[in-house]
N, C-alpha and C positions, 0 to 999 in steps of 0.2 A: 505665509499667511495661514491663518488659521485654518481656511478651506482645504488649503494646499497640502496641508499635514492630513484633516483630512481626509481628502484622495487619496492620500497615496497611502493611507492604513486601513484605507476601503478596498482600494485597490488591491492593495497588494494581500488582504485575507482574500478576497474572490477568485484572485490569480493564484496563489498559492490551492485552493480549492477545485480550482476548473481544473489545474495542470495534475492533483492528485487524481481526480479522476479519469483523464485521459490518460495519465500513467499506468491508471487500474484496468483501465480497456486493451492498452498497450499488454501489460503482462497476461490477459486473460488470451488476447490474441496468439503471443507467443504458446502459450498454455494449451488454447485448442491446437493450433499446430501441429506443436511436438505429440497431442493425444491421437493427433490423426495421424501423424509416422507410426508410431505405435500401432493404430490399427489397421493400418496398411499390410504391415510385417507382420502381424497377428493372422491377419485374412493368405497372406501368402502361404505362412508355415502352417497354419491349418491343409490348408489345400493339398501341399507338400504329402503331412503326414497321413492325409486319407486315401493319396496317390500311393504310398508308402504301403499303406494298411492294404487296400485291393491286394499289393502285389504280393504281400506277404502270406493272404489269404490263400493266395493258390501256391506257395510256396516257389513262387518267382514264374516266371512267364518265361515261354520258347519265342524268338525268334528267329527268321529265316537266315541262314550266314549266306549271306550274298557277299563280295567283294569289299573291302574296306571292313568289314563286320568280325571283330574279334570277340575270339573266348576268352573270358574271363579265368584270368591262370590262380583265381585264388578259390574258386569253387570246382571239389571234385565234380567229375562226372559231368562237366558245363556243356557238353554236346551229345545229341544225338540224332539218328536219321528217323526220318519216318517211314511210312510203309511205302508210302508213294517213292522215298528214294529221296524227298531235299533237306539239308544237312540244317539241322536246327543249332540253337546255342542259347543256352540258360540267360536270362536277366532278372539280378536278386532287385533287392528296392533299392539297395547303395549306388550299383550301377544302373539303373533305370532314372534313378536320382540323377546320378553323374550326369546322364547324357541329356536328359531333358534340362537341365541347366544351362548346359553347354548351349543347346538353341536358344534360350530365353539370352544369353548372355551376347550370342553371336547378333541377336536383332535388336542389343541395346535395351532392352525391358529390364532383365534382373538376373541377378546371380547365386545360386543358393544349392549350399552340397550339405552333405550326411559327415561329420569328422567326432574323432573321441579323440582321448588323452592314449589309447593303445589302441590303432586304426588295422587293422588285417591287410587293408590293403598304403602300402607308402604312399600315395600318393593325396590321399586323405588326410595324412597330416594335419593336427590346428595351427594356425598362426596365433598371432600373438592375442588379438583380443576373444580367438575363440577359446586360447587354455585358461583367459583369465575366467571367462564364464562359468567353461565345465568345470573350474576348481570351485567358481560360486557355486554352483549345479548340486557339488558333491560335497561341500564345507559349509554352506550355509542354508542351503535349502531353497534359495530361492529359483522362482519358474521360470523367470527372463530377465533376458541384461540387453540393454540397447545403447548406442552410443554413435554420436556423428564423425567423419574421420576427413580428412582431408587427402588426396590420392592426383598425384598429377594435375594442378590445379582444377580438380572437381572435387567436389562433396559429396560423401556417400552417408545413407543411413545403413547403421548394420545392428541386428536382431538375431539374436539367438535365445533359443528355447528345449531347453531337454530333451532327451528320446530315452524314453522308461524300457528297461527290458519286459518282455511279453516271451510267452510260449513258443510263437511262433518265430519267437530269434534264437530261439538256441538251436537253430539245426544247422547256423551258419557260425553264432557263437559262445555258443557251450563248453567248448572248448577255453574258455579265454576265462573262466572261473565267474561270470554272471550266474545270477538269480534272479526271476521274476521280481521285477520293483525295483533293481537297480538303474542308476542312472549310466547307459551305457553311451551316452557318446550325447549329440542334438546336431539339429539340423538349423545351418547359421544361413541368414538373408539377408544380402545387400544389394540395394537400388538407386541411383545418383539420384541426389536429388536436390541439384546445383541449380536449374531453376525454381524447383520452387522455395528456396531458400531467396534467389533473386527477386522474385515474386512479392516474397513474406519479410523482404527488406523495402519495396518500393513502398509496400501495401504500409510499411512503420514511418517511413518517408516521409509521404501522401497523409498518414494522421499525424503525424507532426507538426508536419505544416498550414494543415486544416484547424489543429490544434489550436498554435500561437494563430494564425488569422482571428479561428474563434473569440481567441482571449485580449486581442489587441482590437477588435472590432466591438465587445463588450466593454472593455474600458475606454475606449473612445465614448462610448454611446453613456456612458456610468460616467467620465469626465464632463460629455455636454450638459448632462442631466444634474450634476452633485454642481458643476459653477452655475445651473440656472437656479437652481434651489441656492444657493449660496448666495446667489445676484440679489433674488428675492428678499432672502434672511438678512443679508444686511441692509437692503432696503427699509424691510420692517424693523429692523434695529433702528437705525439711522429714524423712521420715522416715530419708532418708543422714546427715544432719547430725546426728538425735538420734543415731541408731548409734554416728556418729564418737566422742559422748563420752560415753556412756549403756556402762556393765557391763551386757551382755544377762543375764545372770544374775539379778542384783539390781534392775534398775533402775537402777541409783543413779549419777551419775558412774564417769567412768573416772579410771586414773591420769593420763593424759596432761592431761587437764580439769582434773582436780585440782590438778595441781603450777603449770598456767597459772595457774586462779583464787589460789593462795599466791602466786604471783609482784604477780599483780596487786593483789589487795588489801594485800599487805606494802606496798608500794609508798605505794599512798593510803595506808596509817597513816603511813607517816614523810615523806608530804610534809601530811600534817595532824597527825599528830606524837598519835594517838591508840595508843590500843591496839589488840594484836592479837595472836588466841592460835588453835593448832591442836593436837585431839586426835587420838592414834595410838591406834588398839584391834584388839585383837588376841582371837581365842577359844583360850582355855583348855585345850589336850588335844587339838585340834581333831583330829589326826593319829588318835586312837584312835577318834574319831567315824567316820573313813571305814574305819579297820581294820574295827573293829567292826561298824559299820552297814550300811557299804557308800557308795559315792560316791553316790546320789540323796538317799541318806538326808543325807551331809554338804554338798549341795545344798540340802536346804531348810531345813535347818536356820542356812544363808549367807541363806536370802530372808527367812525370819522374822527374823535378829538386822536384817538393813539395813530391815525395815520398823519396829523399835523405836527403832532411831538415828533415821529419818526421824521420827521420829514425838515423838523427843525437840529435834528440833531448831527452830530460829525459823527465819522467813521468808526473812530474810537469813544463816542457816547457811546453806553445803553441806557435804553427806556424800555422800562417795565411797567406792568398793571400789578398795583403794591395793597390792593383792595377795593372796594366794590368801585367806587369812580375816581381814587386815589392813583398817582399814578406816580412812579419815580425816573429821576434821570440821574445818573451818574457822568459826570463830569473828570473825567484823569486832567492830570496836570493844568488845571483853571482855576485862577486865587479867585477873592471874591467877587474883583468888579468882574471878573469871566464871566461868573456865577450867576450875576445880578444882567446882565448883559442877556446869558444865555434866556434867561426866565424871560424875562422882557420881550425875547421874540417870538418865545410862545405865547405869550399872554395875547401880545397884538396881532399875531396870526389866527390865535381860536375868537378874537374878536373883530375880525373882521371878514371871517370866514361865512357863509350862510347854510346853517345847518336845518334840517328838515324832519320831520316826524314819517312812519312809513306811508302814508295818507301824499306823502309831498307838502304837507303846511309846515313852512318857514319857523325855527328857534331862534330865538336869540341867546346863545349861550357865551358864558365868562368863566372864567377860572381862575380859583384865588395860588398862590406858588408860596413856596417856603425854601429859601437857600442856607445852607449850610454849609461853611469854607473851614476847613484847612489850610494853615500856612505855617511855619515852621522858622524857629526863632526864639519864641517865647521860652517861657519855663512852663511845668507842668506834663500832663500825658491827655490826650485824649483813645478811647475804643470805640469801635461800630456803635454799639450802643448808643454812645453820646453823640456821633454825630445824626444816625438816626433820628434821636429824638430832637435834638436842635431841630432838624429840618421842621420836623412837627410841627415842634412849637411854634416856628416863626408860622405854620403854613397856618396855625391857630390864631395869631398874631393879625395874621394877611385876611383872614374871615372876619372877626371883630373892628376891624379898622375899617371897615364898608366891603369886602370883596372885591375881585377883580382887580388884583391890587398884586405887588412882590412883598416882602420882609426877609430879612437876613440875620444871620446869625453869624460868626465868626470867631475861631479859632485858633488862635496865637501859641502853639505849642514847642515842647523840645521832642518830643517822641509819642508814637501809638503803642500802646499797649492791647493786649483779648480781653476782655470782660466774660467771666463765665455769666452766664444770666442771660446774654445776647438773644438768645431762642426764643425769647418771649414774641418777638416780631414776626415770625416763620408762623406762629399760630393766627393771626390777624389782625385787621386794623388796631393799633393806637388809641386810647381810649381822648388823647386831646383835643379832639375834633366830633364835635357834636356830631353823627350820619344824619337824626331826624331833619335837622334843619340846615343840611349844607346845602 
């Protein structure tokens, strides 16, 4: 159906539009989540960097060398004895960072460390991710590298930013050929984001479910609304189509439809060599009714007559208002005798019916009828115009023969033809009957 295609097109457009919006929300959510992970790693990096600066600002700090506290073998003069006899050992920025990282790692919070491509301490050797990051710092000038990695069924966010050589670094690394501003390594941060990823996945699933639910609800509402609108449009279209072929006053078919029906039925009759007839009906002295009782009463007579004519017709017959007080009845598969019988039935029913004015005053109404019948088996041809003109001519004869009577014309032909010019019957009543005194 047309409305079905319309709804599918509309719902498809709206559905794609909404899905694009929800997809945009999802992409934005992923982008925001990724940015939050980076900001969190940057925060950890800067916190570690500031702690290292604090340590480096004092050229390392000393801690009490208790049991389990070992000296840094990579530092010269790592141990000293305080004036009170306490044995102290030095913690430079790298070792301090490592020991604090171990505490964070044991607590299950995060892990960070300082590494380089050429570390003094072999335990600070860079892994694959850190080597890629360090090469990127040295070769491309980027200032941060990050990625997600899966390890032992967990998901981790890894981040690394470079450490640039400062004057305070040269006390330990001066022998490695560094100059201030060089990239001597970087701080690597790793923390577990398994739960965060799971929560993000759950949010995504929820958003997708809500998106589809919203789309389905919207499309359902649109379907009901569209169906209702299209239903009303269908009713309006049927009404317009009915009005296009219906006489508003009487409810019968109008002149245009009646003429087209004569064309169709006469063509069918010619194709099958079946009889065809039509009746032209006119109210006697109708002008006097209008002049004496007014047009509202005249309209009432027309409506009552239309009801009588329709009641006398078969299901296959077509009744139409053909002019002011003139009616046409199309009788398919009806010969001349059948047409006259139908005409007499209408005439006597009208004669026996009691009409009245709008005030209730009784009126005596009669009609004159002209029959035109087409039968096959003879010679020559007949057209739609010929048939209607013959019915009109027979009606004229009935009027001039005393009114309230039936007259007929018969065509016995071989075939039916279409005649250009038949449309003159669509413009108005033919001049065959004088409306002024009809």
